[in-house]
C-alpha positions as a Markdown table, in Angstrom:
| # | Residue | x | y | z |
|---|---|---|---|---|
| 1 | Unk | 54.5 | 80.9 | 61.4 |
| 2 | Unk | 55.7 | 84.4 | 62.4 |
| 3 | Unk | 59.4 | 83.3 | 61.8 |
| 4 | Unk | 58.5 | 82.3 | 58.2 |
| 5 | Unk | 56.8 | 85.7 | 57.6 |
| 6 | Unk | 59.7 | 87.6 | 59.1 |
| 7 | Unk | 62.2 | 85.6 | 56.9 |
| 8 | Unk | 60.0 | 86.3 | 53.9 |
| 9 | Unk | 59.9 | 90.0 | 54.6 |
| 10 | Unk | 63.7 | 90.2 | 55.1 |
| 11 | Unk | 64.2 | 88.4 | 51.8 |
| 12 | Unk | 62.0 | 90.8 | 50.0 |
| 13 | Unk | 63.8 | 93.8 | 51.6 |
| 14 | Unk | 67.2 | 92.4 | 50.6 |
| 15 | Unk | 65.9 | 91.8 | 47.0 |
| 16 | Unk | 64.6 | 95.4 | 46.8 |
| 17 | Unk | 67.9 | 96.8 | 48.1 |
| 18 | Unk | 69.9 | 94.7 | 45.6 |
| 19 | Unk | 67.7 | 95.9 | 42.7 |
| 20 | Unk | 68.0 | 99.6 | 43.8 |
| 21 | Unk | 71.8 | 99.2 | 44.2 |
| 22 | Unk | 72.1 | 97.8 | 40.7 |
| 23 | Unk | 69.8 | 100.5 | 39.2 |
| 24 | Unk | 72.0 | 103.2 | 40.8 |
| 25 | Unk | 75.1 | 101.5 | 39.3 |
| 26 | Unk | 73.4 | 101.5 | 35.9 |
| 27 | Unk | 72.7 | 105.2 | 36.2 |
| 28 | Unk | 76.3 | 105.9 | 37.1 |
| 29 | Unk | 77.5 | 103.8 | 34.1 |
| 30 | Unk | 75.1 | 105.7 | 31.9 |
| 31 | Unk | 76.3 | 109.0 | 33.1 |
| 32 | Unk | 79.8 | 107.9 | 32.2 |
| 33 | Unk | 78.6 | 106.9 | 28.7 |
| 34 | Unk | 79.7 | 103.3 | 29.1 |
| 35 | Unk | 76.6 | 102.0 | 27.3 |
| 36 | Unk | 77.5 | 103.9 | 24.1 |
| 37 | Unk | 80.3 | 102.2 | 22.4 |
| 38 | Unk | 81.8 | 100.8 | 19.3 |
| 39 | Unk | 80.2 | 97.9 | 17.5 |
| 40 | Unk | 82.9 | 95.6 | 18.8 |
| 41 | Unk | 83.3 | 96.1 | 22.6 |
| 42 | Unk | 86.6 | 95.3 | 24.2 |
| 43 | Unk | 87.2 | 93.2 | 27.3 |
| 44 | Unk | 88.3 | 96.3 | 29.2 |
| 45 | Unk | 85.2 | 98.3 | 28.2 |
| 46 | Unk | 82.8 | 95.5 | 29.1 |
| 47 | Unk | 84.6 | 94.7 | 32.4 |
| 48 | Unk | 84.7 | 98.4 | 33.4 |
| 49 | Unk | 81.0 | 98.7 | 32.7 |
| 50 | Unk | 80.1 | 95.6 | 34.7 |
| 51 | Unk | 82.2 | 96.6 | 37.7 |
| 52 | Unk | 80.7 | 100.1 | 37.6 |
| 53 | Unk | 77.2 | 98.7 | 37.7 |
| 54 | Unk | 78.1 | 96.3 | 40.6 |
| 55 | Unk | 79.8 | 99.2 | 42.5 |
| 56 | Unk | 76.5 | 101.0 | 42.5 |
| 57 | Unk | 76.3 | 103.9 | 44.9 |
| 58 | Unk | 80.0 | 103.7 | 45.7 |
| 59 | Unk | 80.5 | 105.4 | 42.3 |
| 60 | Unk | 79.0 | 108.6 | 43.9 |
| 61 | Unk | 81.4 | 108.3 | 46.8 |
| 62 | Unk | 84.5 | 108.5 | 44.6 |
| 63 | Unk | 84.9 | 105.0 | 43.3 |
| 64 | Unk | 85.9 | 104.9 | 39.6 |
| 65 | Unk | 86.6 | 101.3 | 38.8 |
| 66 | Unk | 88.6 | 100.6 | 35.7 |
| 67 | Unk | 89.7 | 97.2 | 34.4 |
| 68 | Unk | 92.6 | 96.4 | 32.0 |
| 69 | Unk | 92.3 | 93.2 | 30.1 |
| 70 | Unk | 95.0 | 91.4 | 28.1 |
| 71 | Unk | 93.4 | 88.6 | 26.1 |
| 72 | Unk | 95.9 | 86.2 | 24.6 |
| 73 | Unk | 96.2 | 86.4 | 20.8 |
| 74 | Unk | 96.3 | 83.1 | 18.9 |
| 75 | Unk | 99.6 | 82.3 | 17.4 |
| 76 | Unk | 99.9 | 82.4 | 13.6 |
């Protein structure tokens, strides 16, 4: 029974840490104005925003993730 409680407590701790990590990433993306944008976001803009959020606190240690996307154009 104690092992189940311990596993449950560890699971809650991990969940809280992940949520805090992502919130810090969202703050970093907001400070870089990634949530403001044109009406039609590009692949590179969306990808850079997502990677910045996932990088979380690493943004404050110097990480500045950027993504370049090249989406194939349909032939005419």
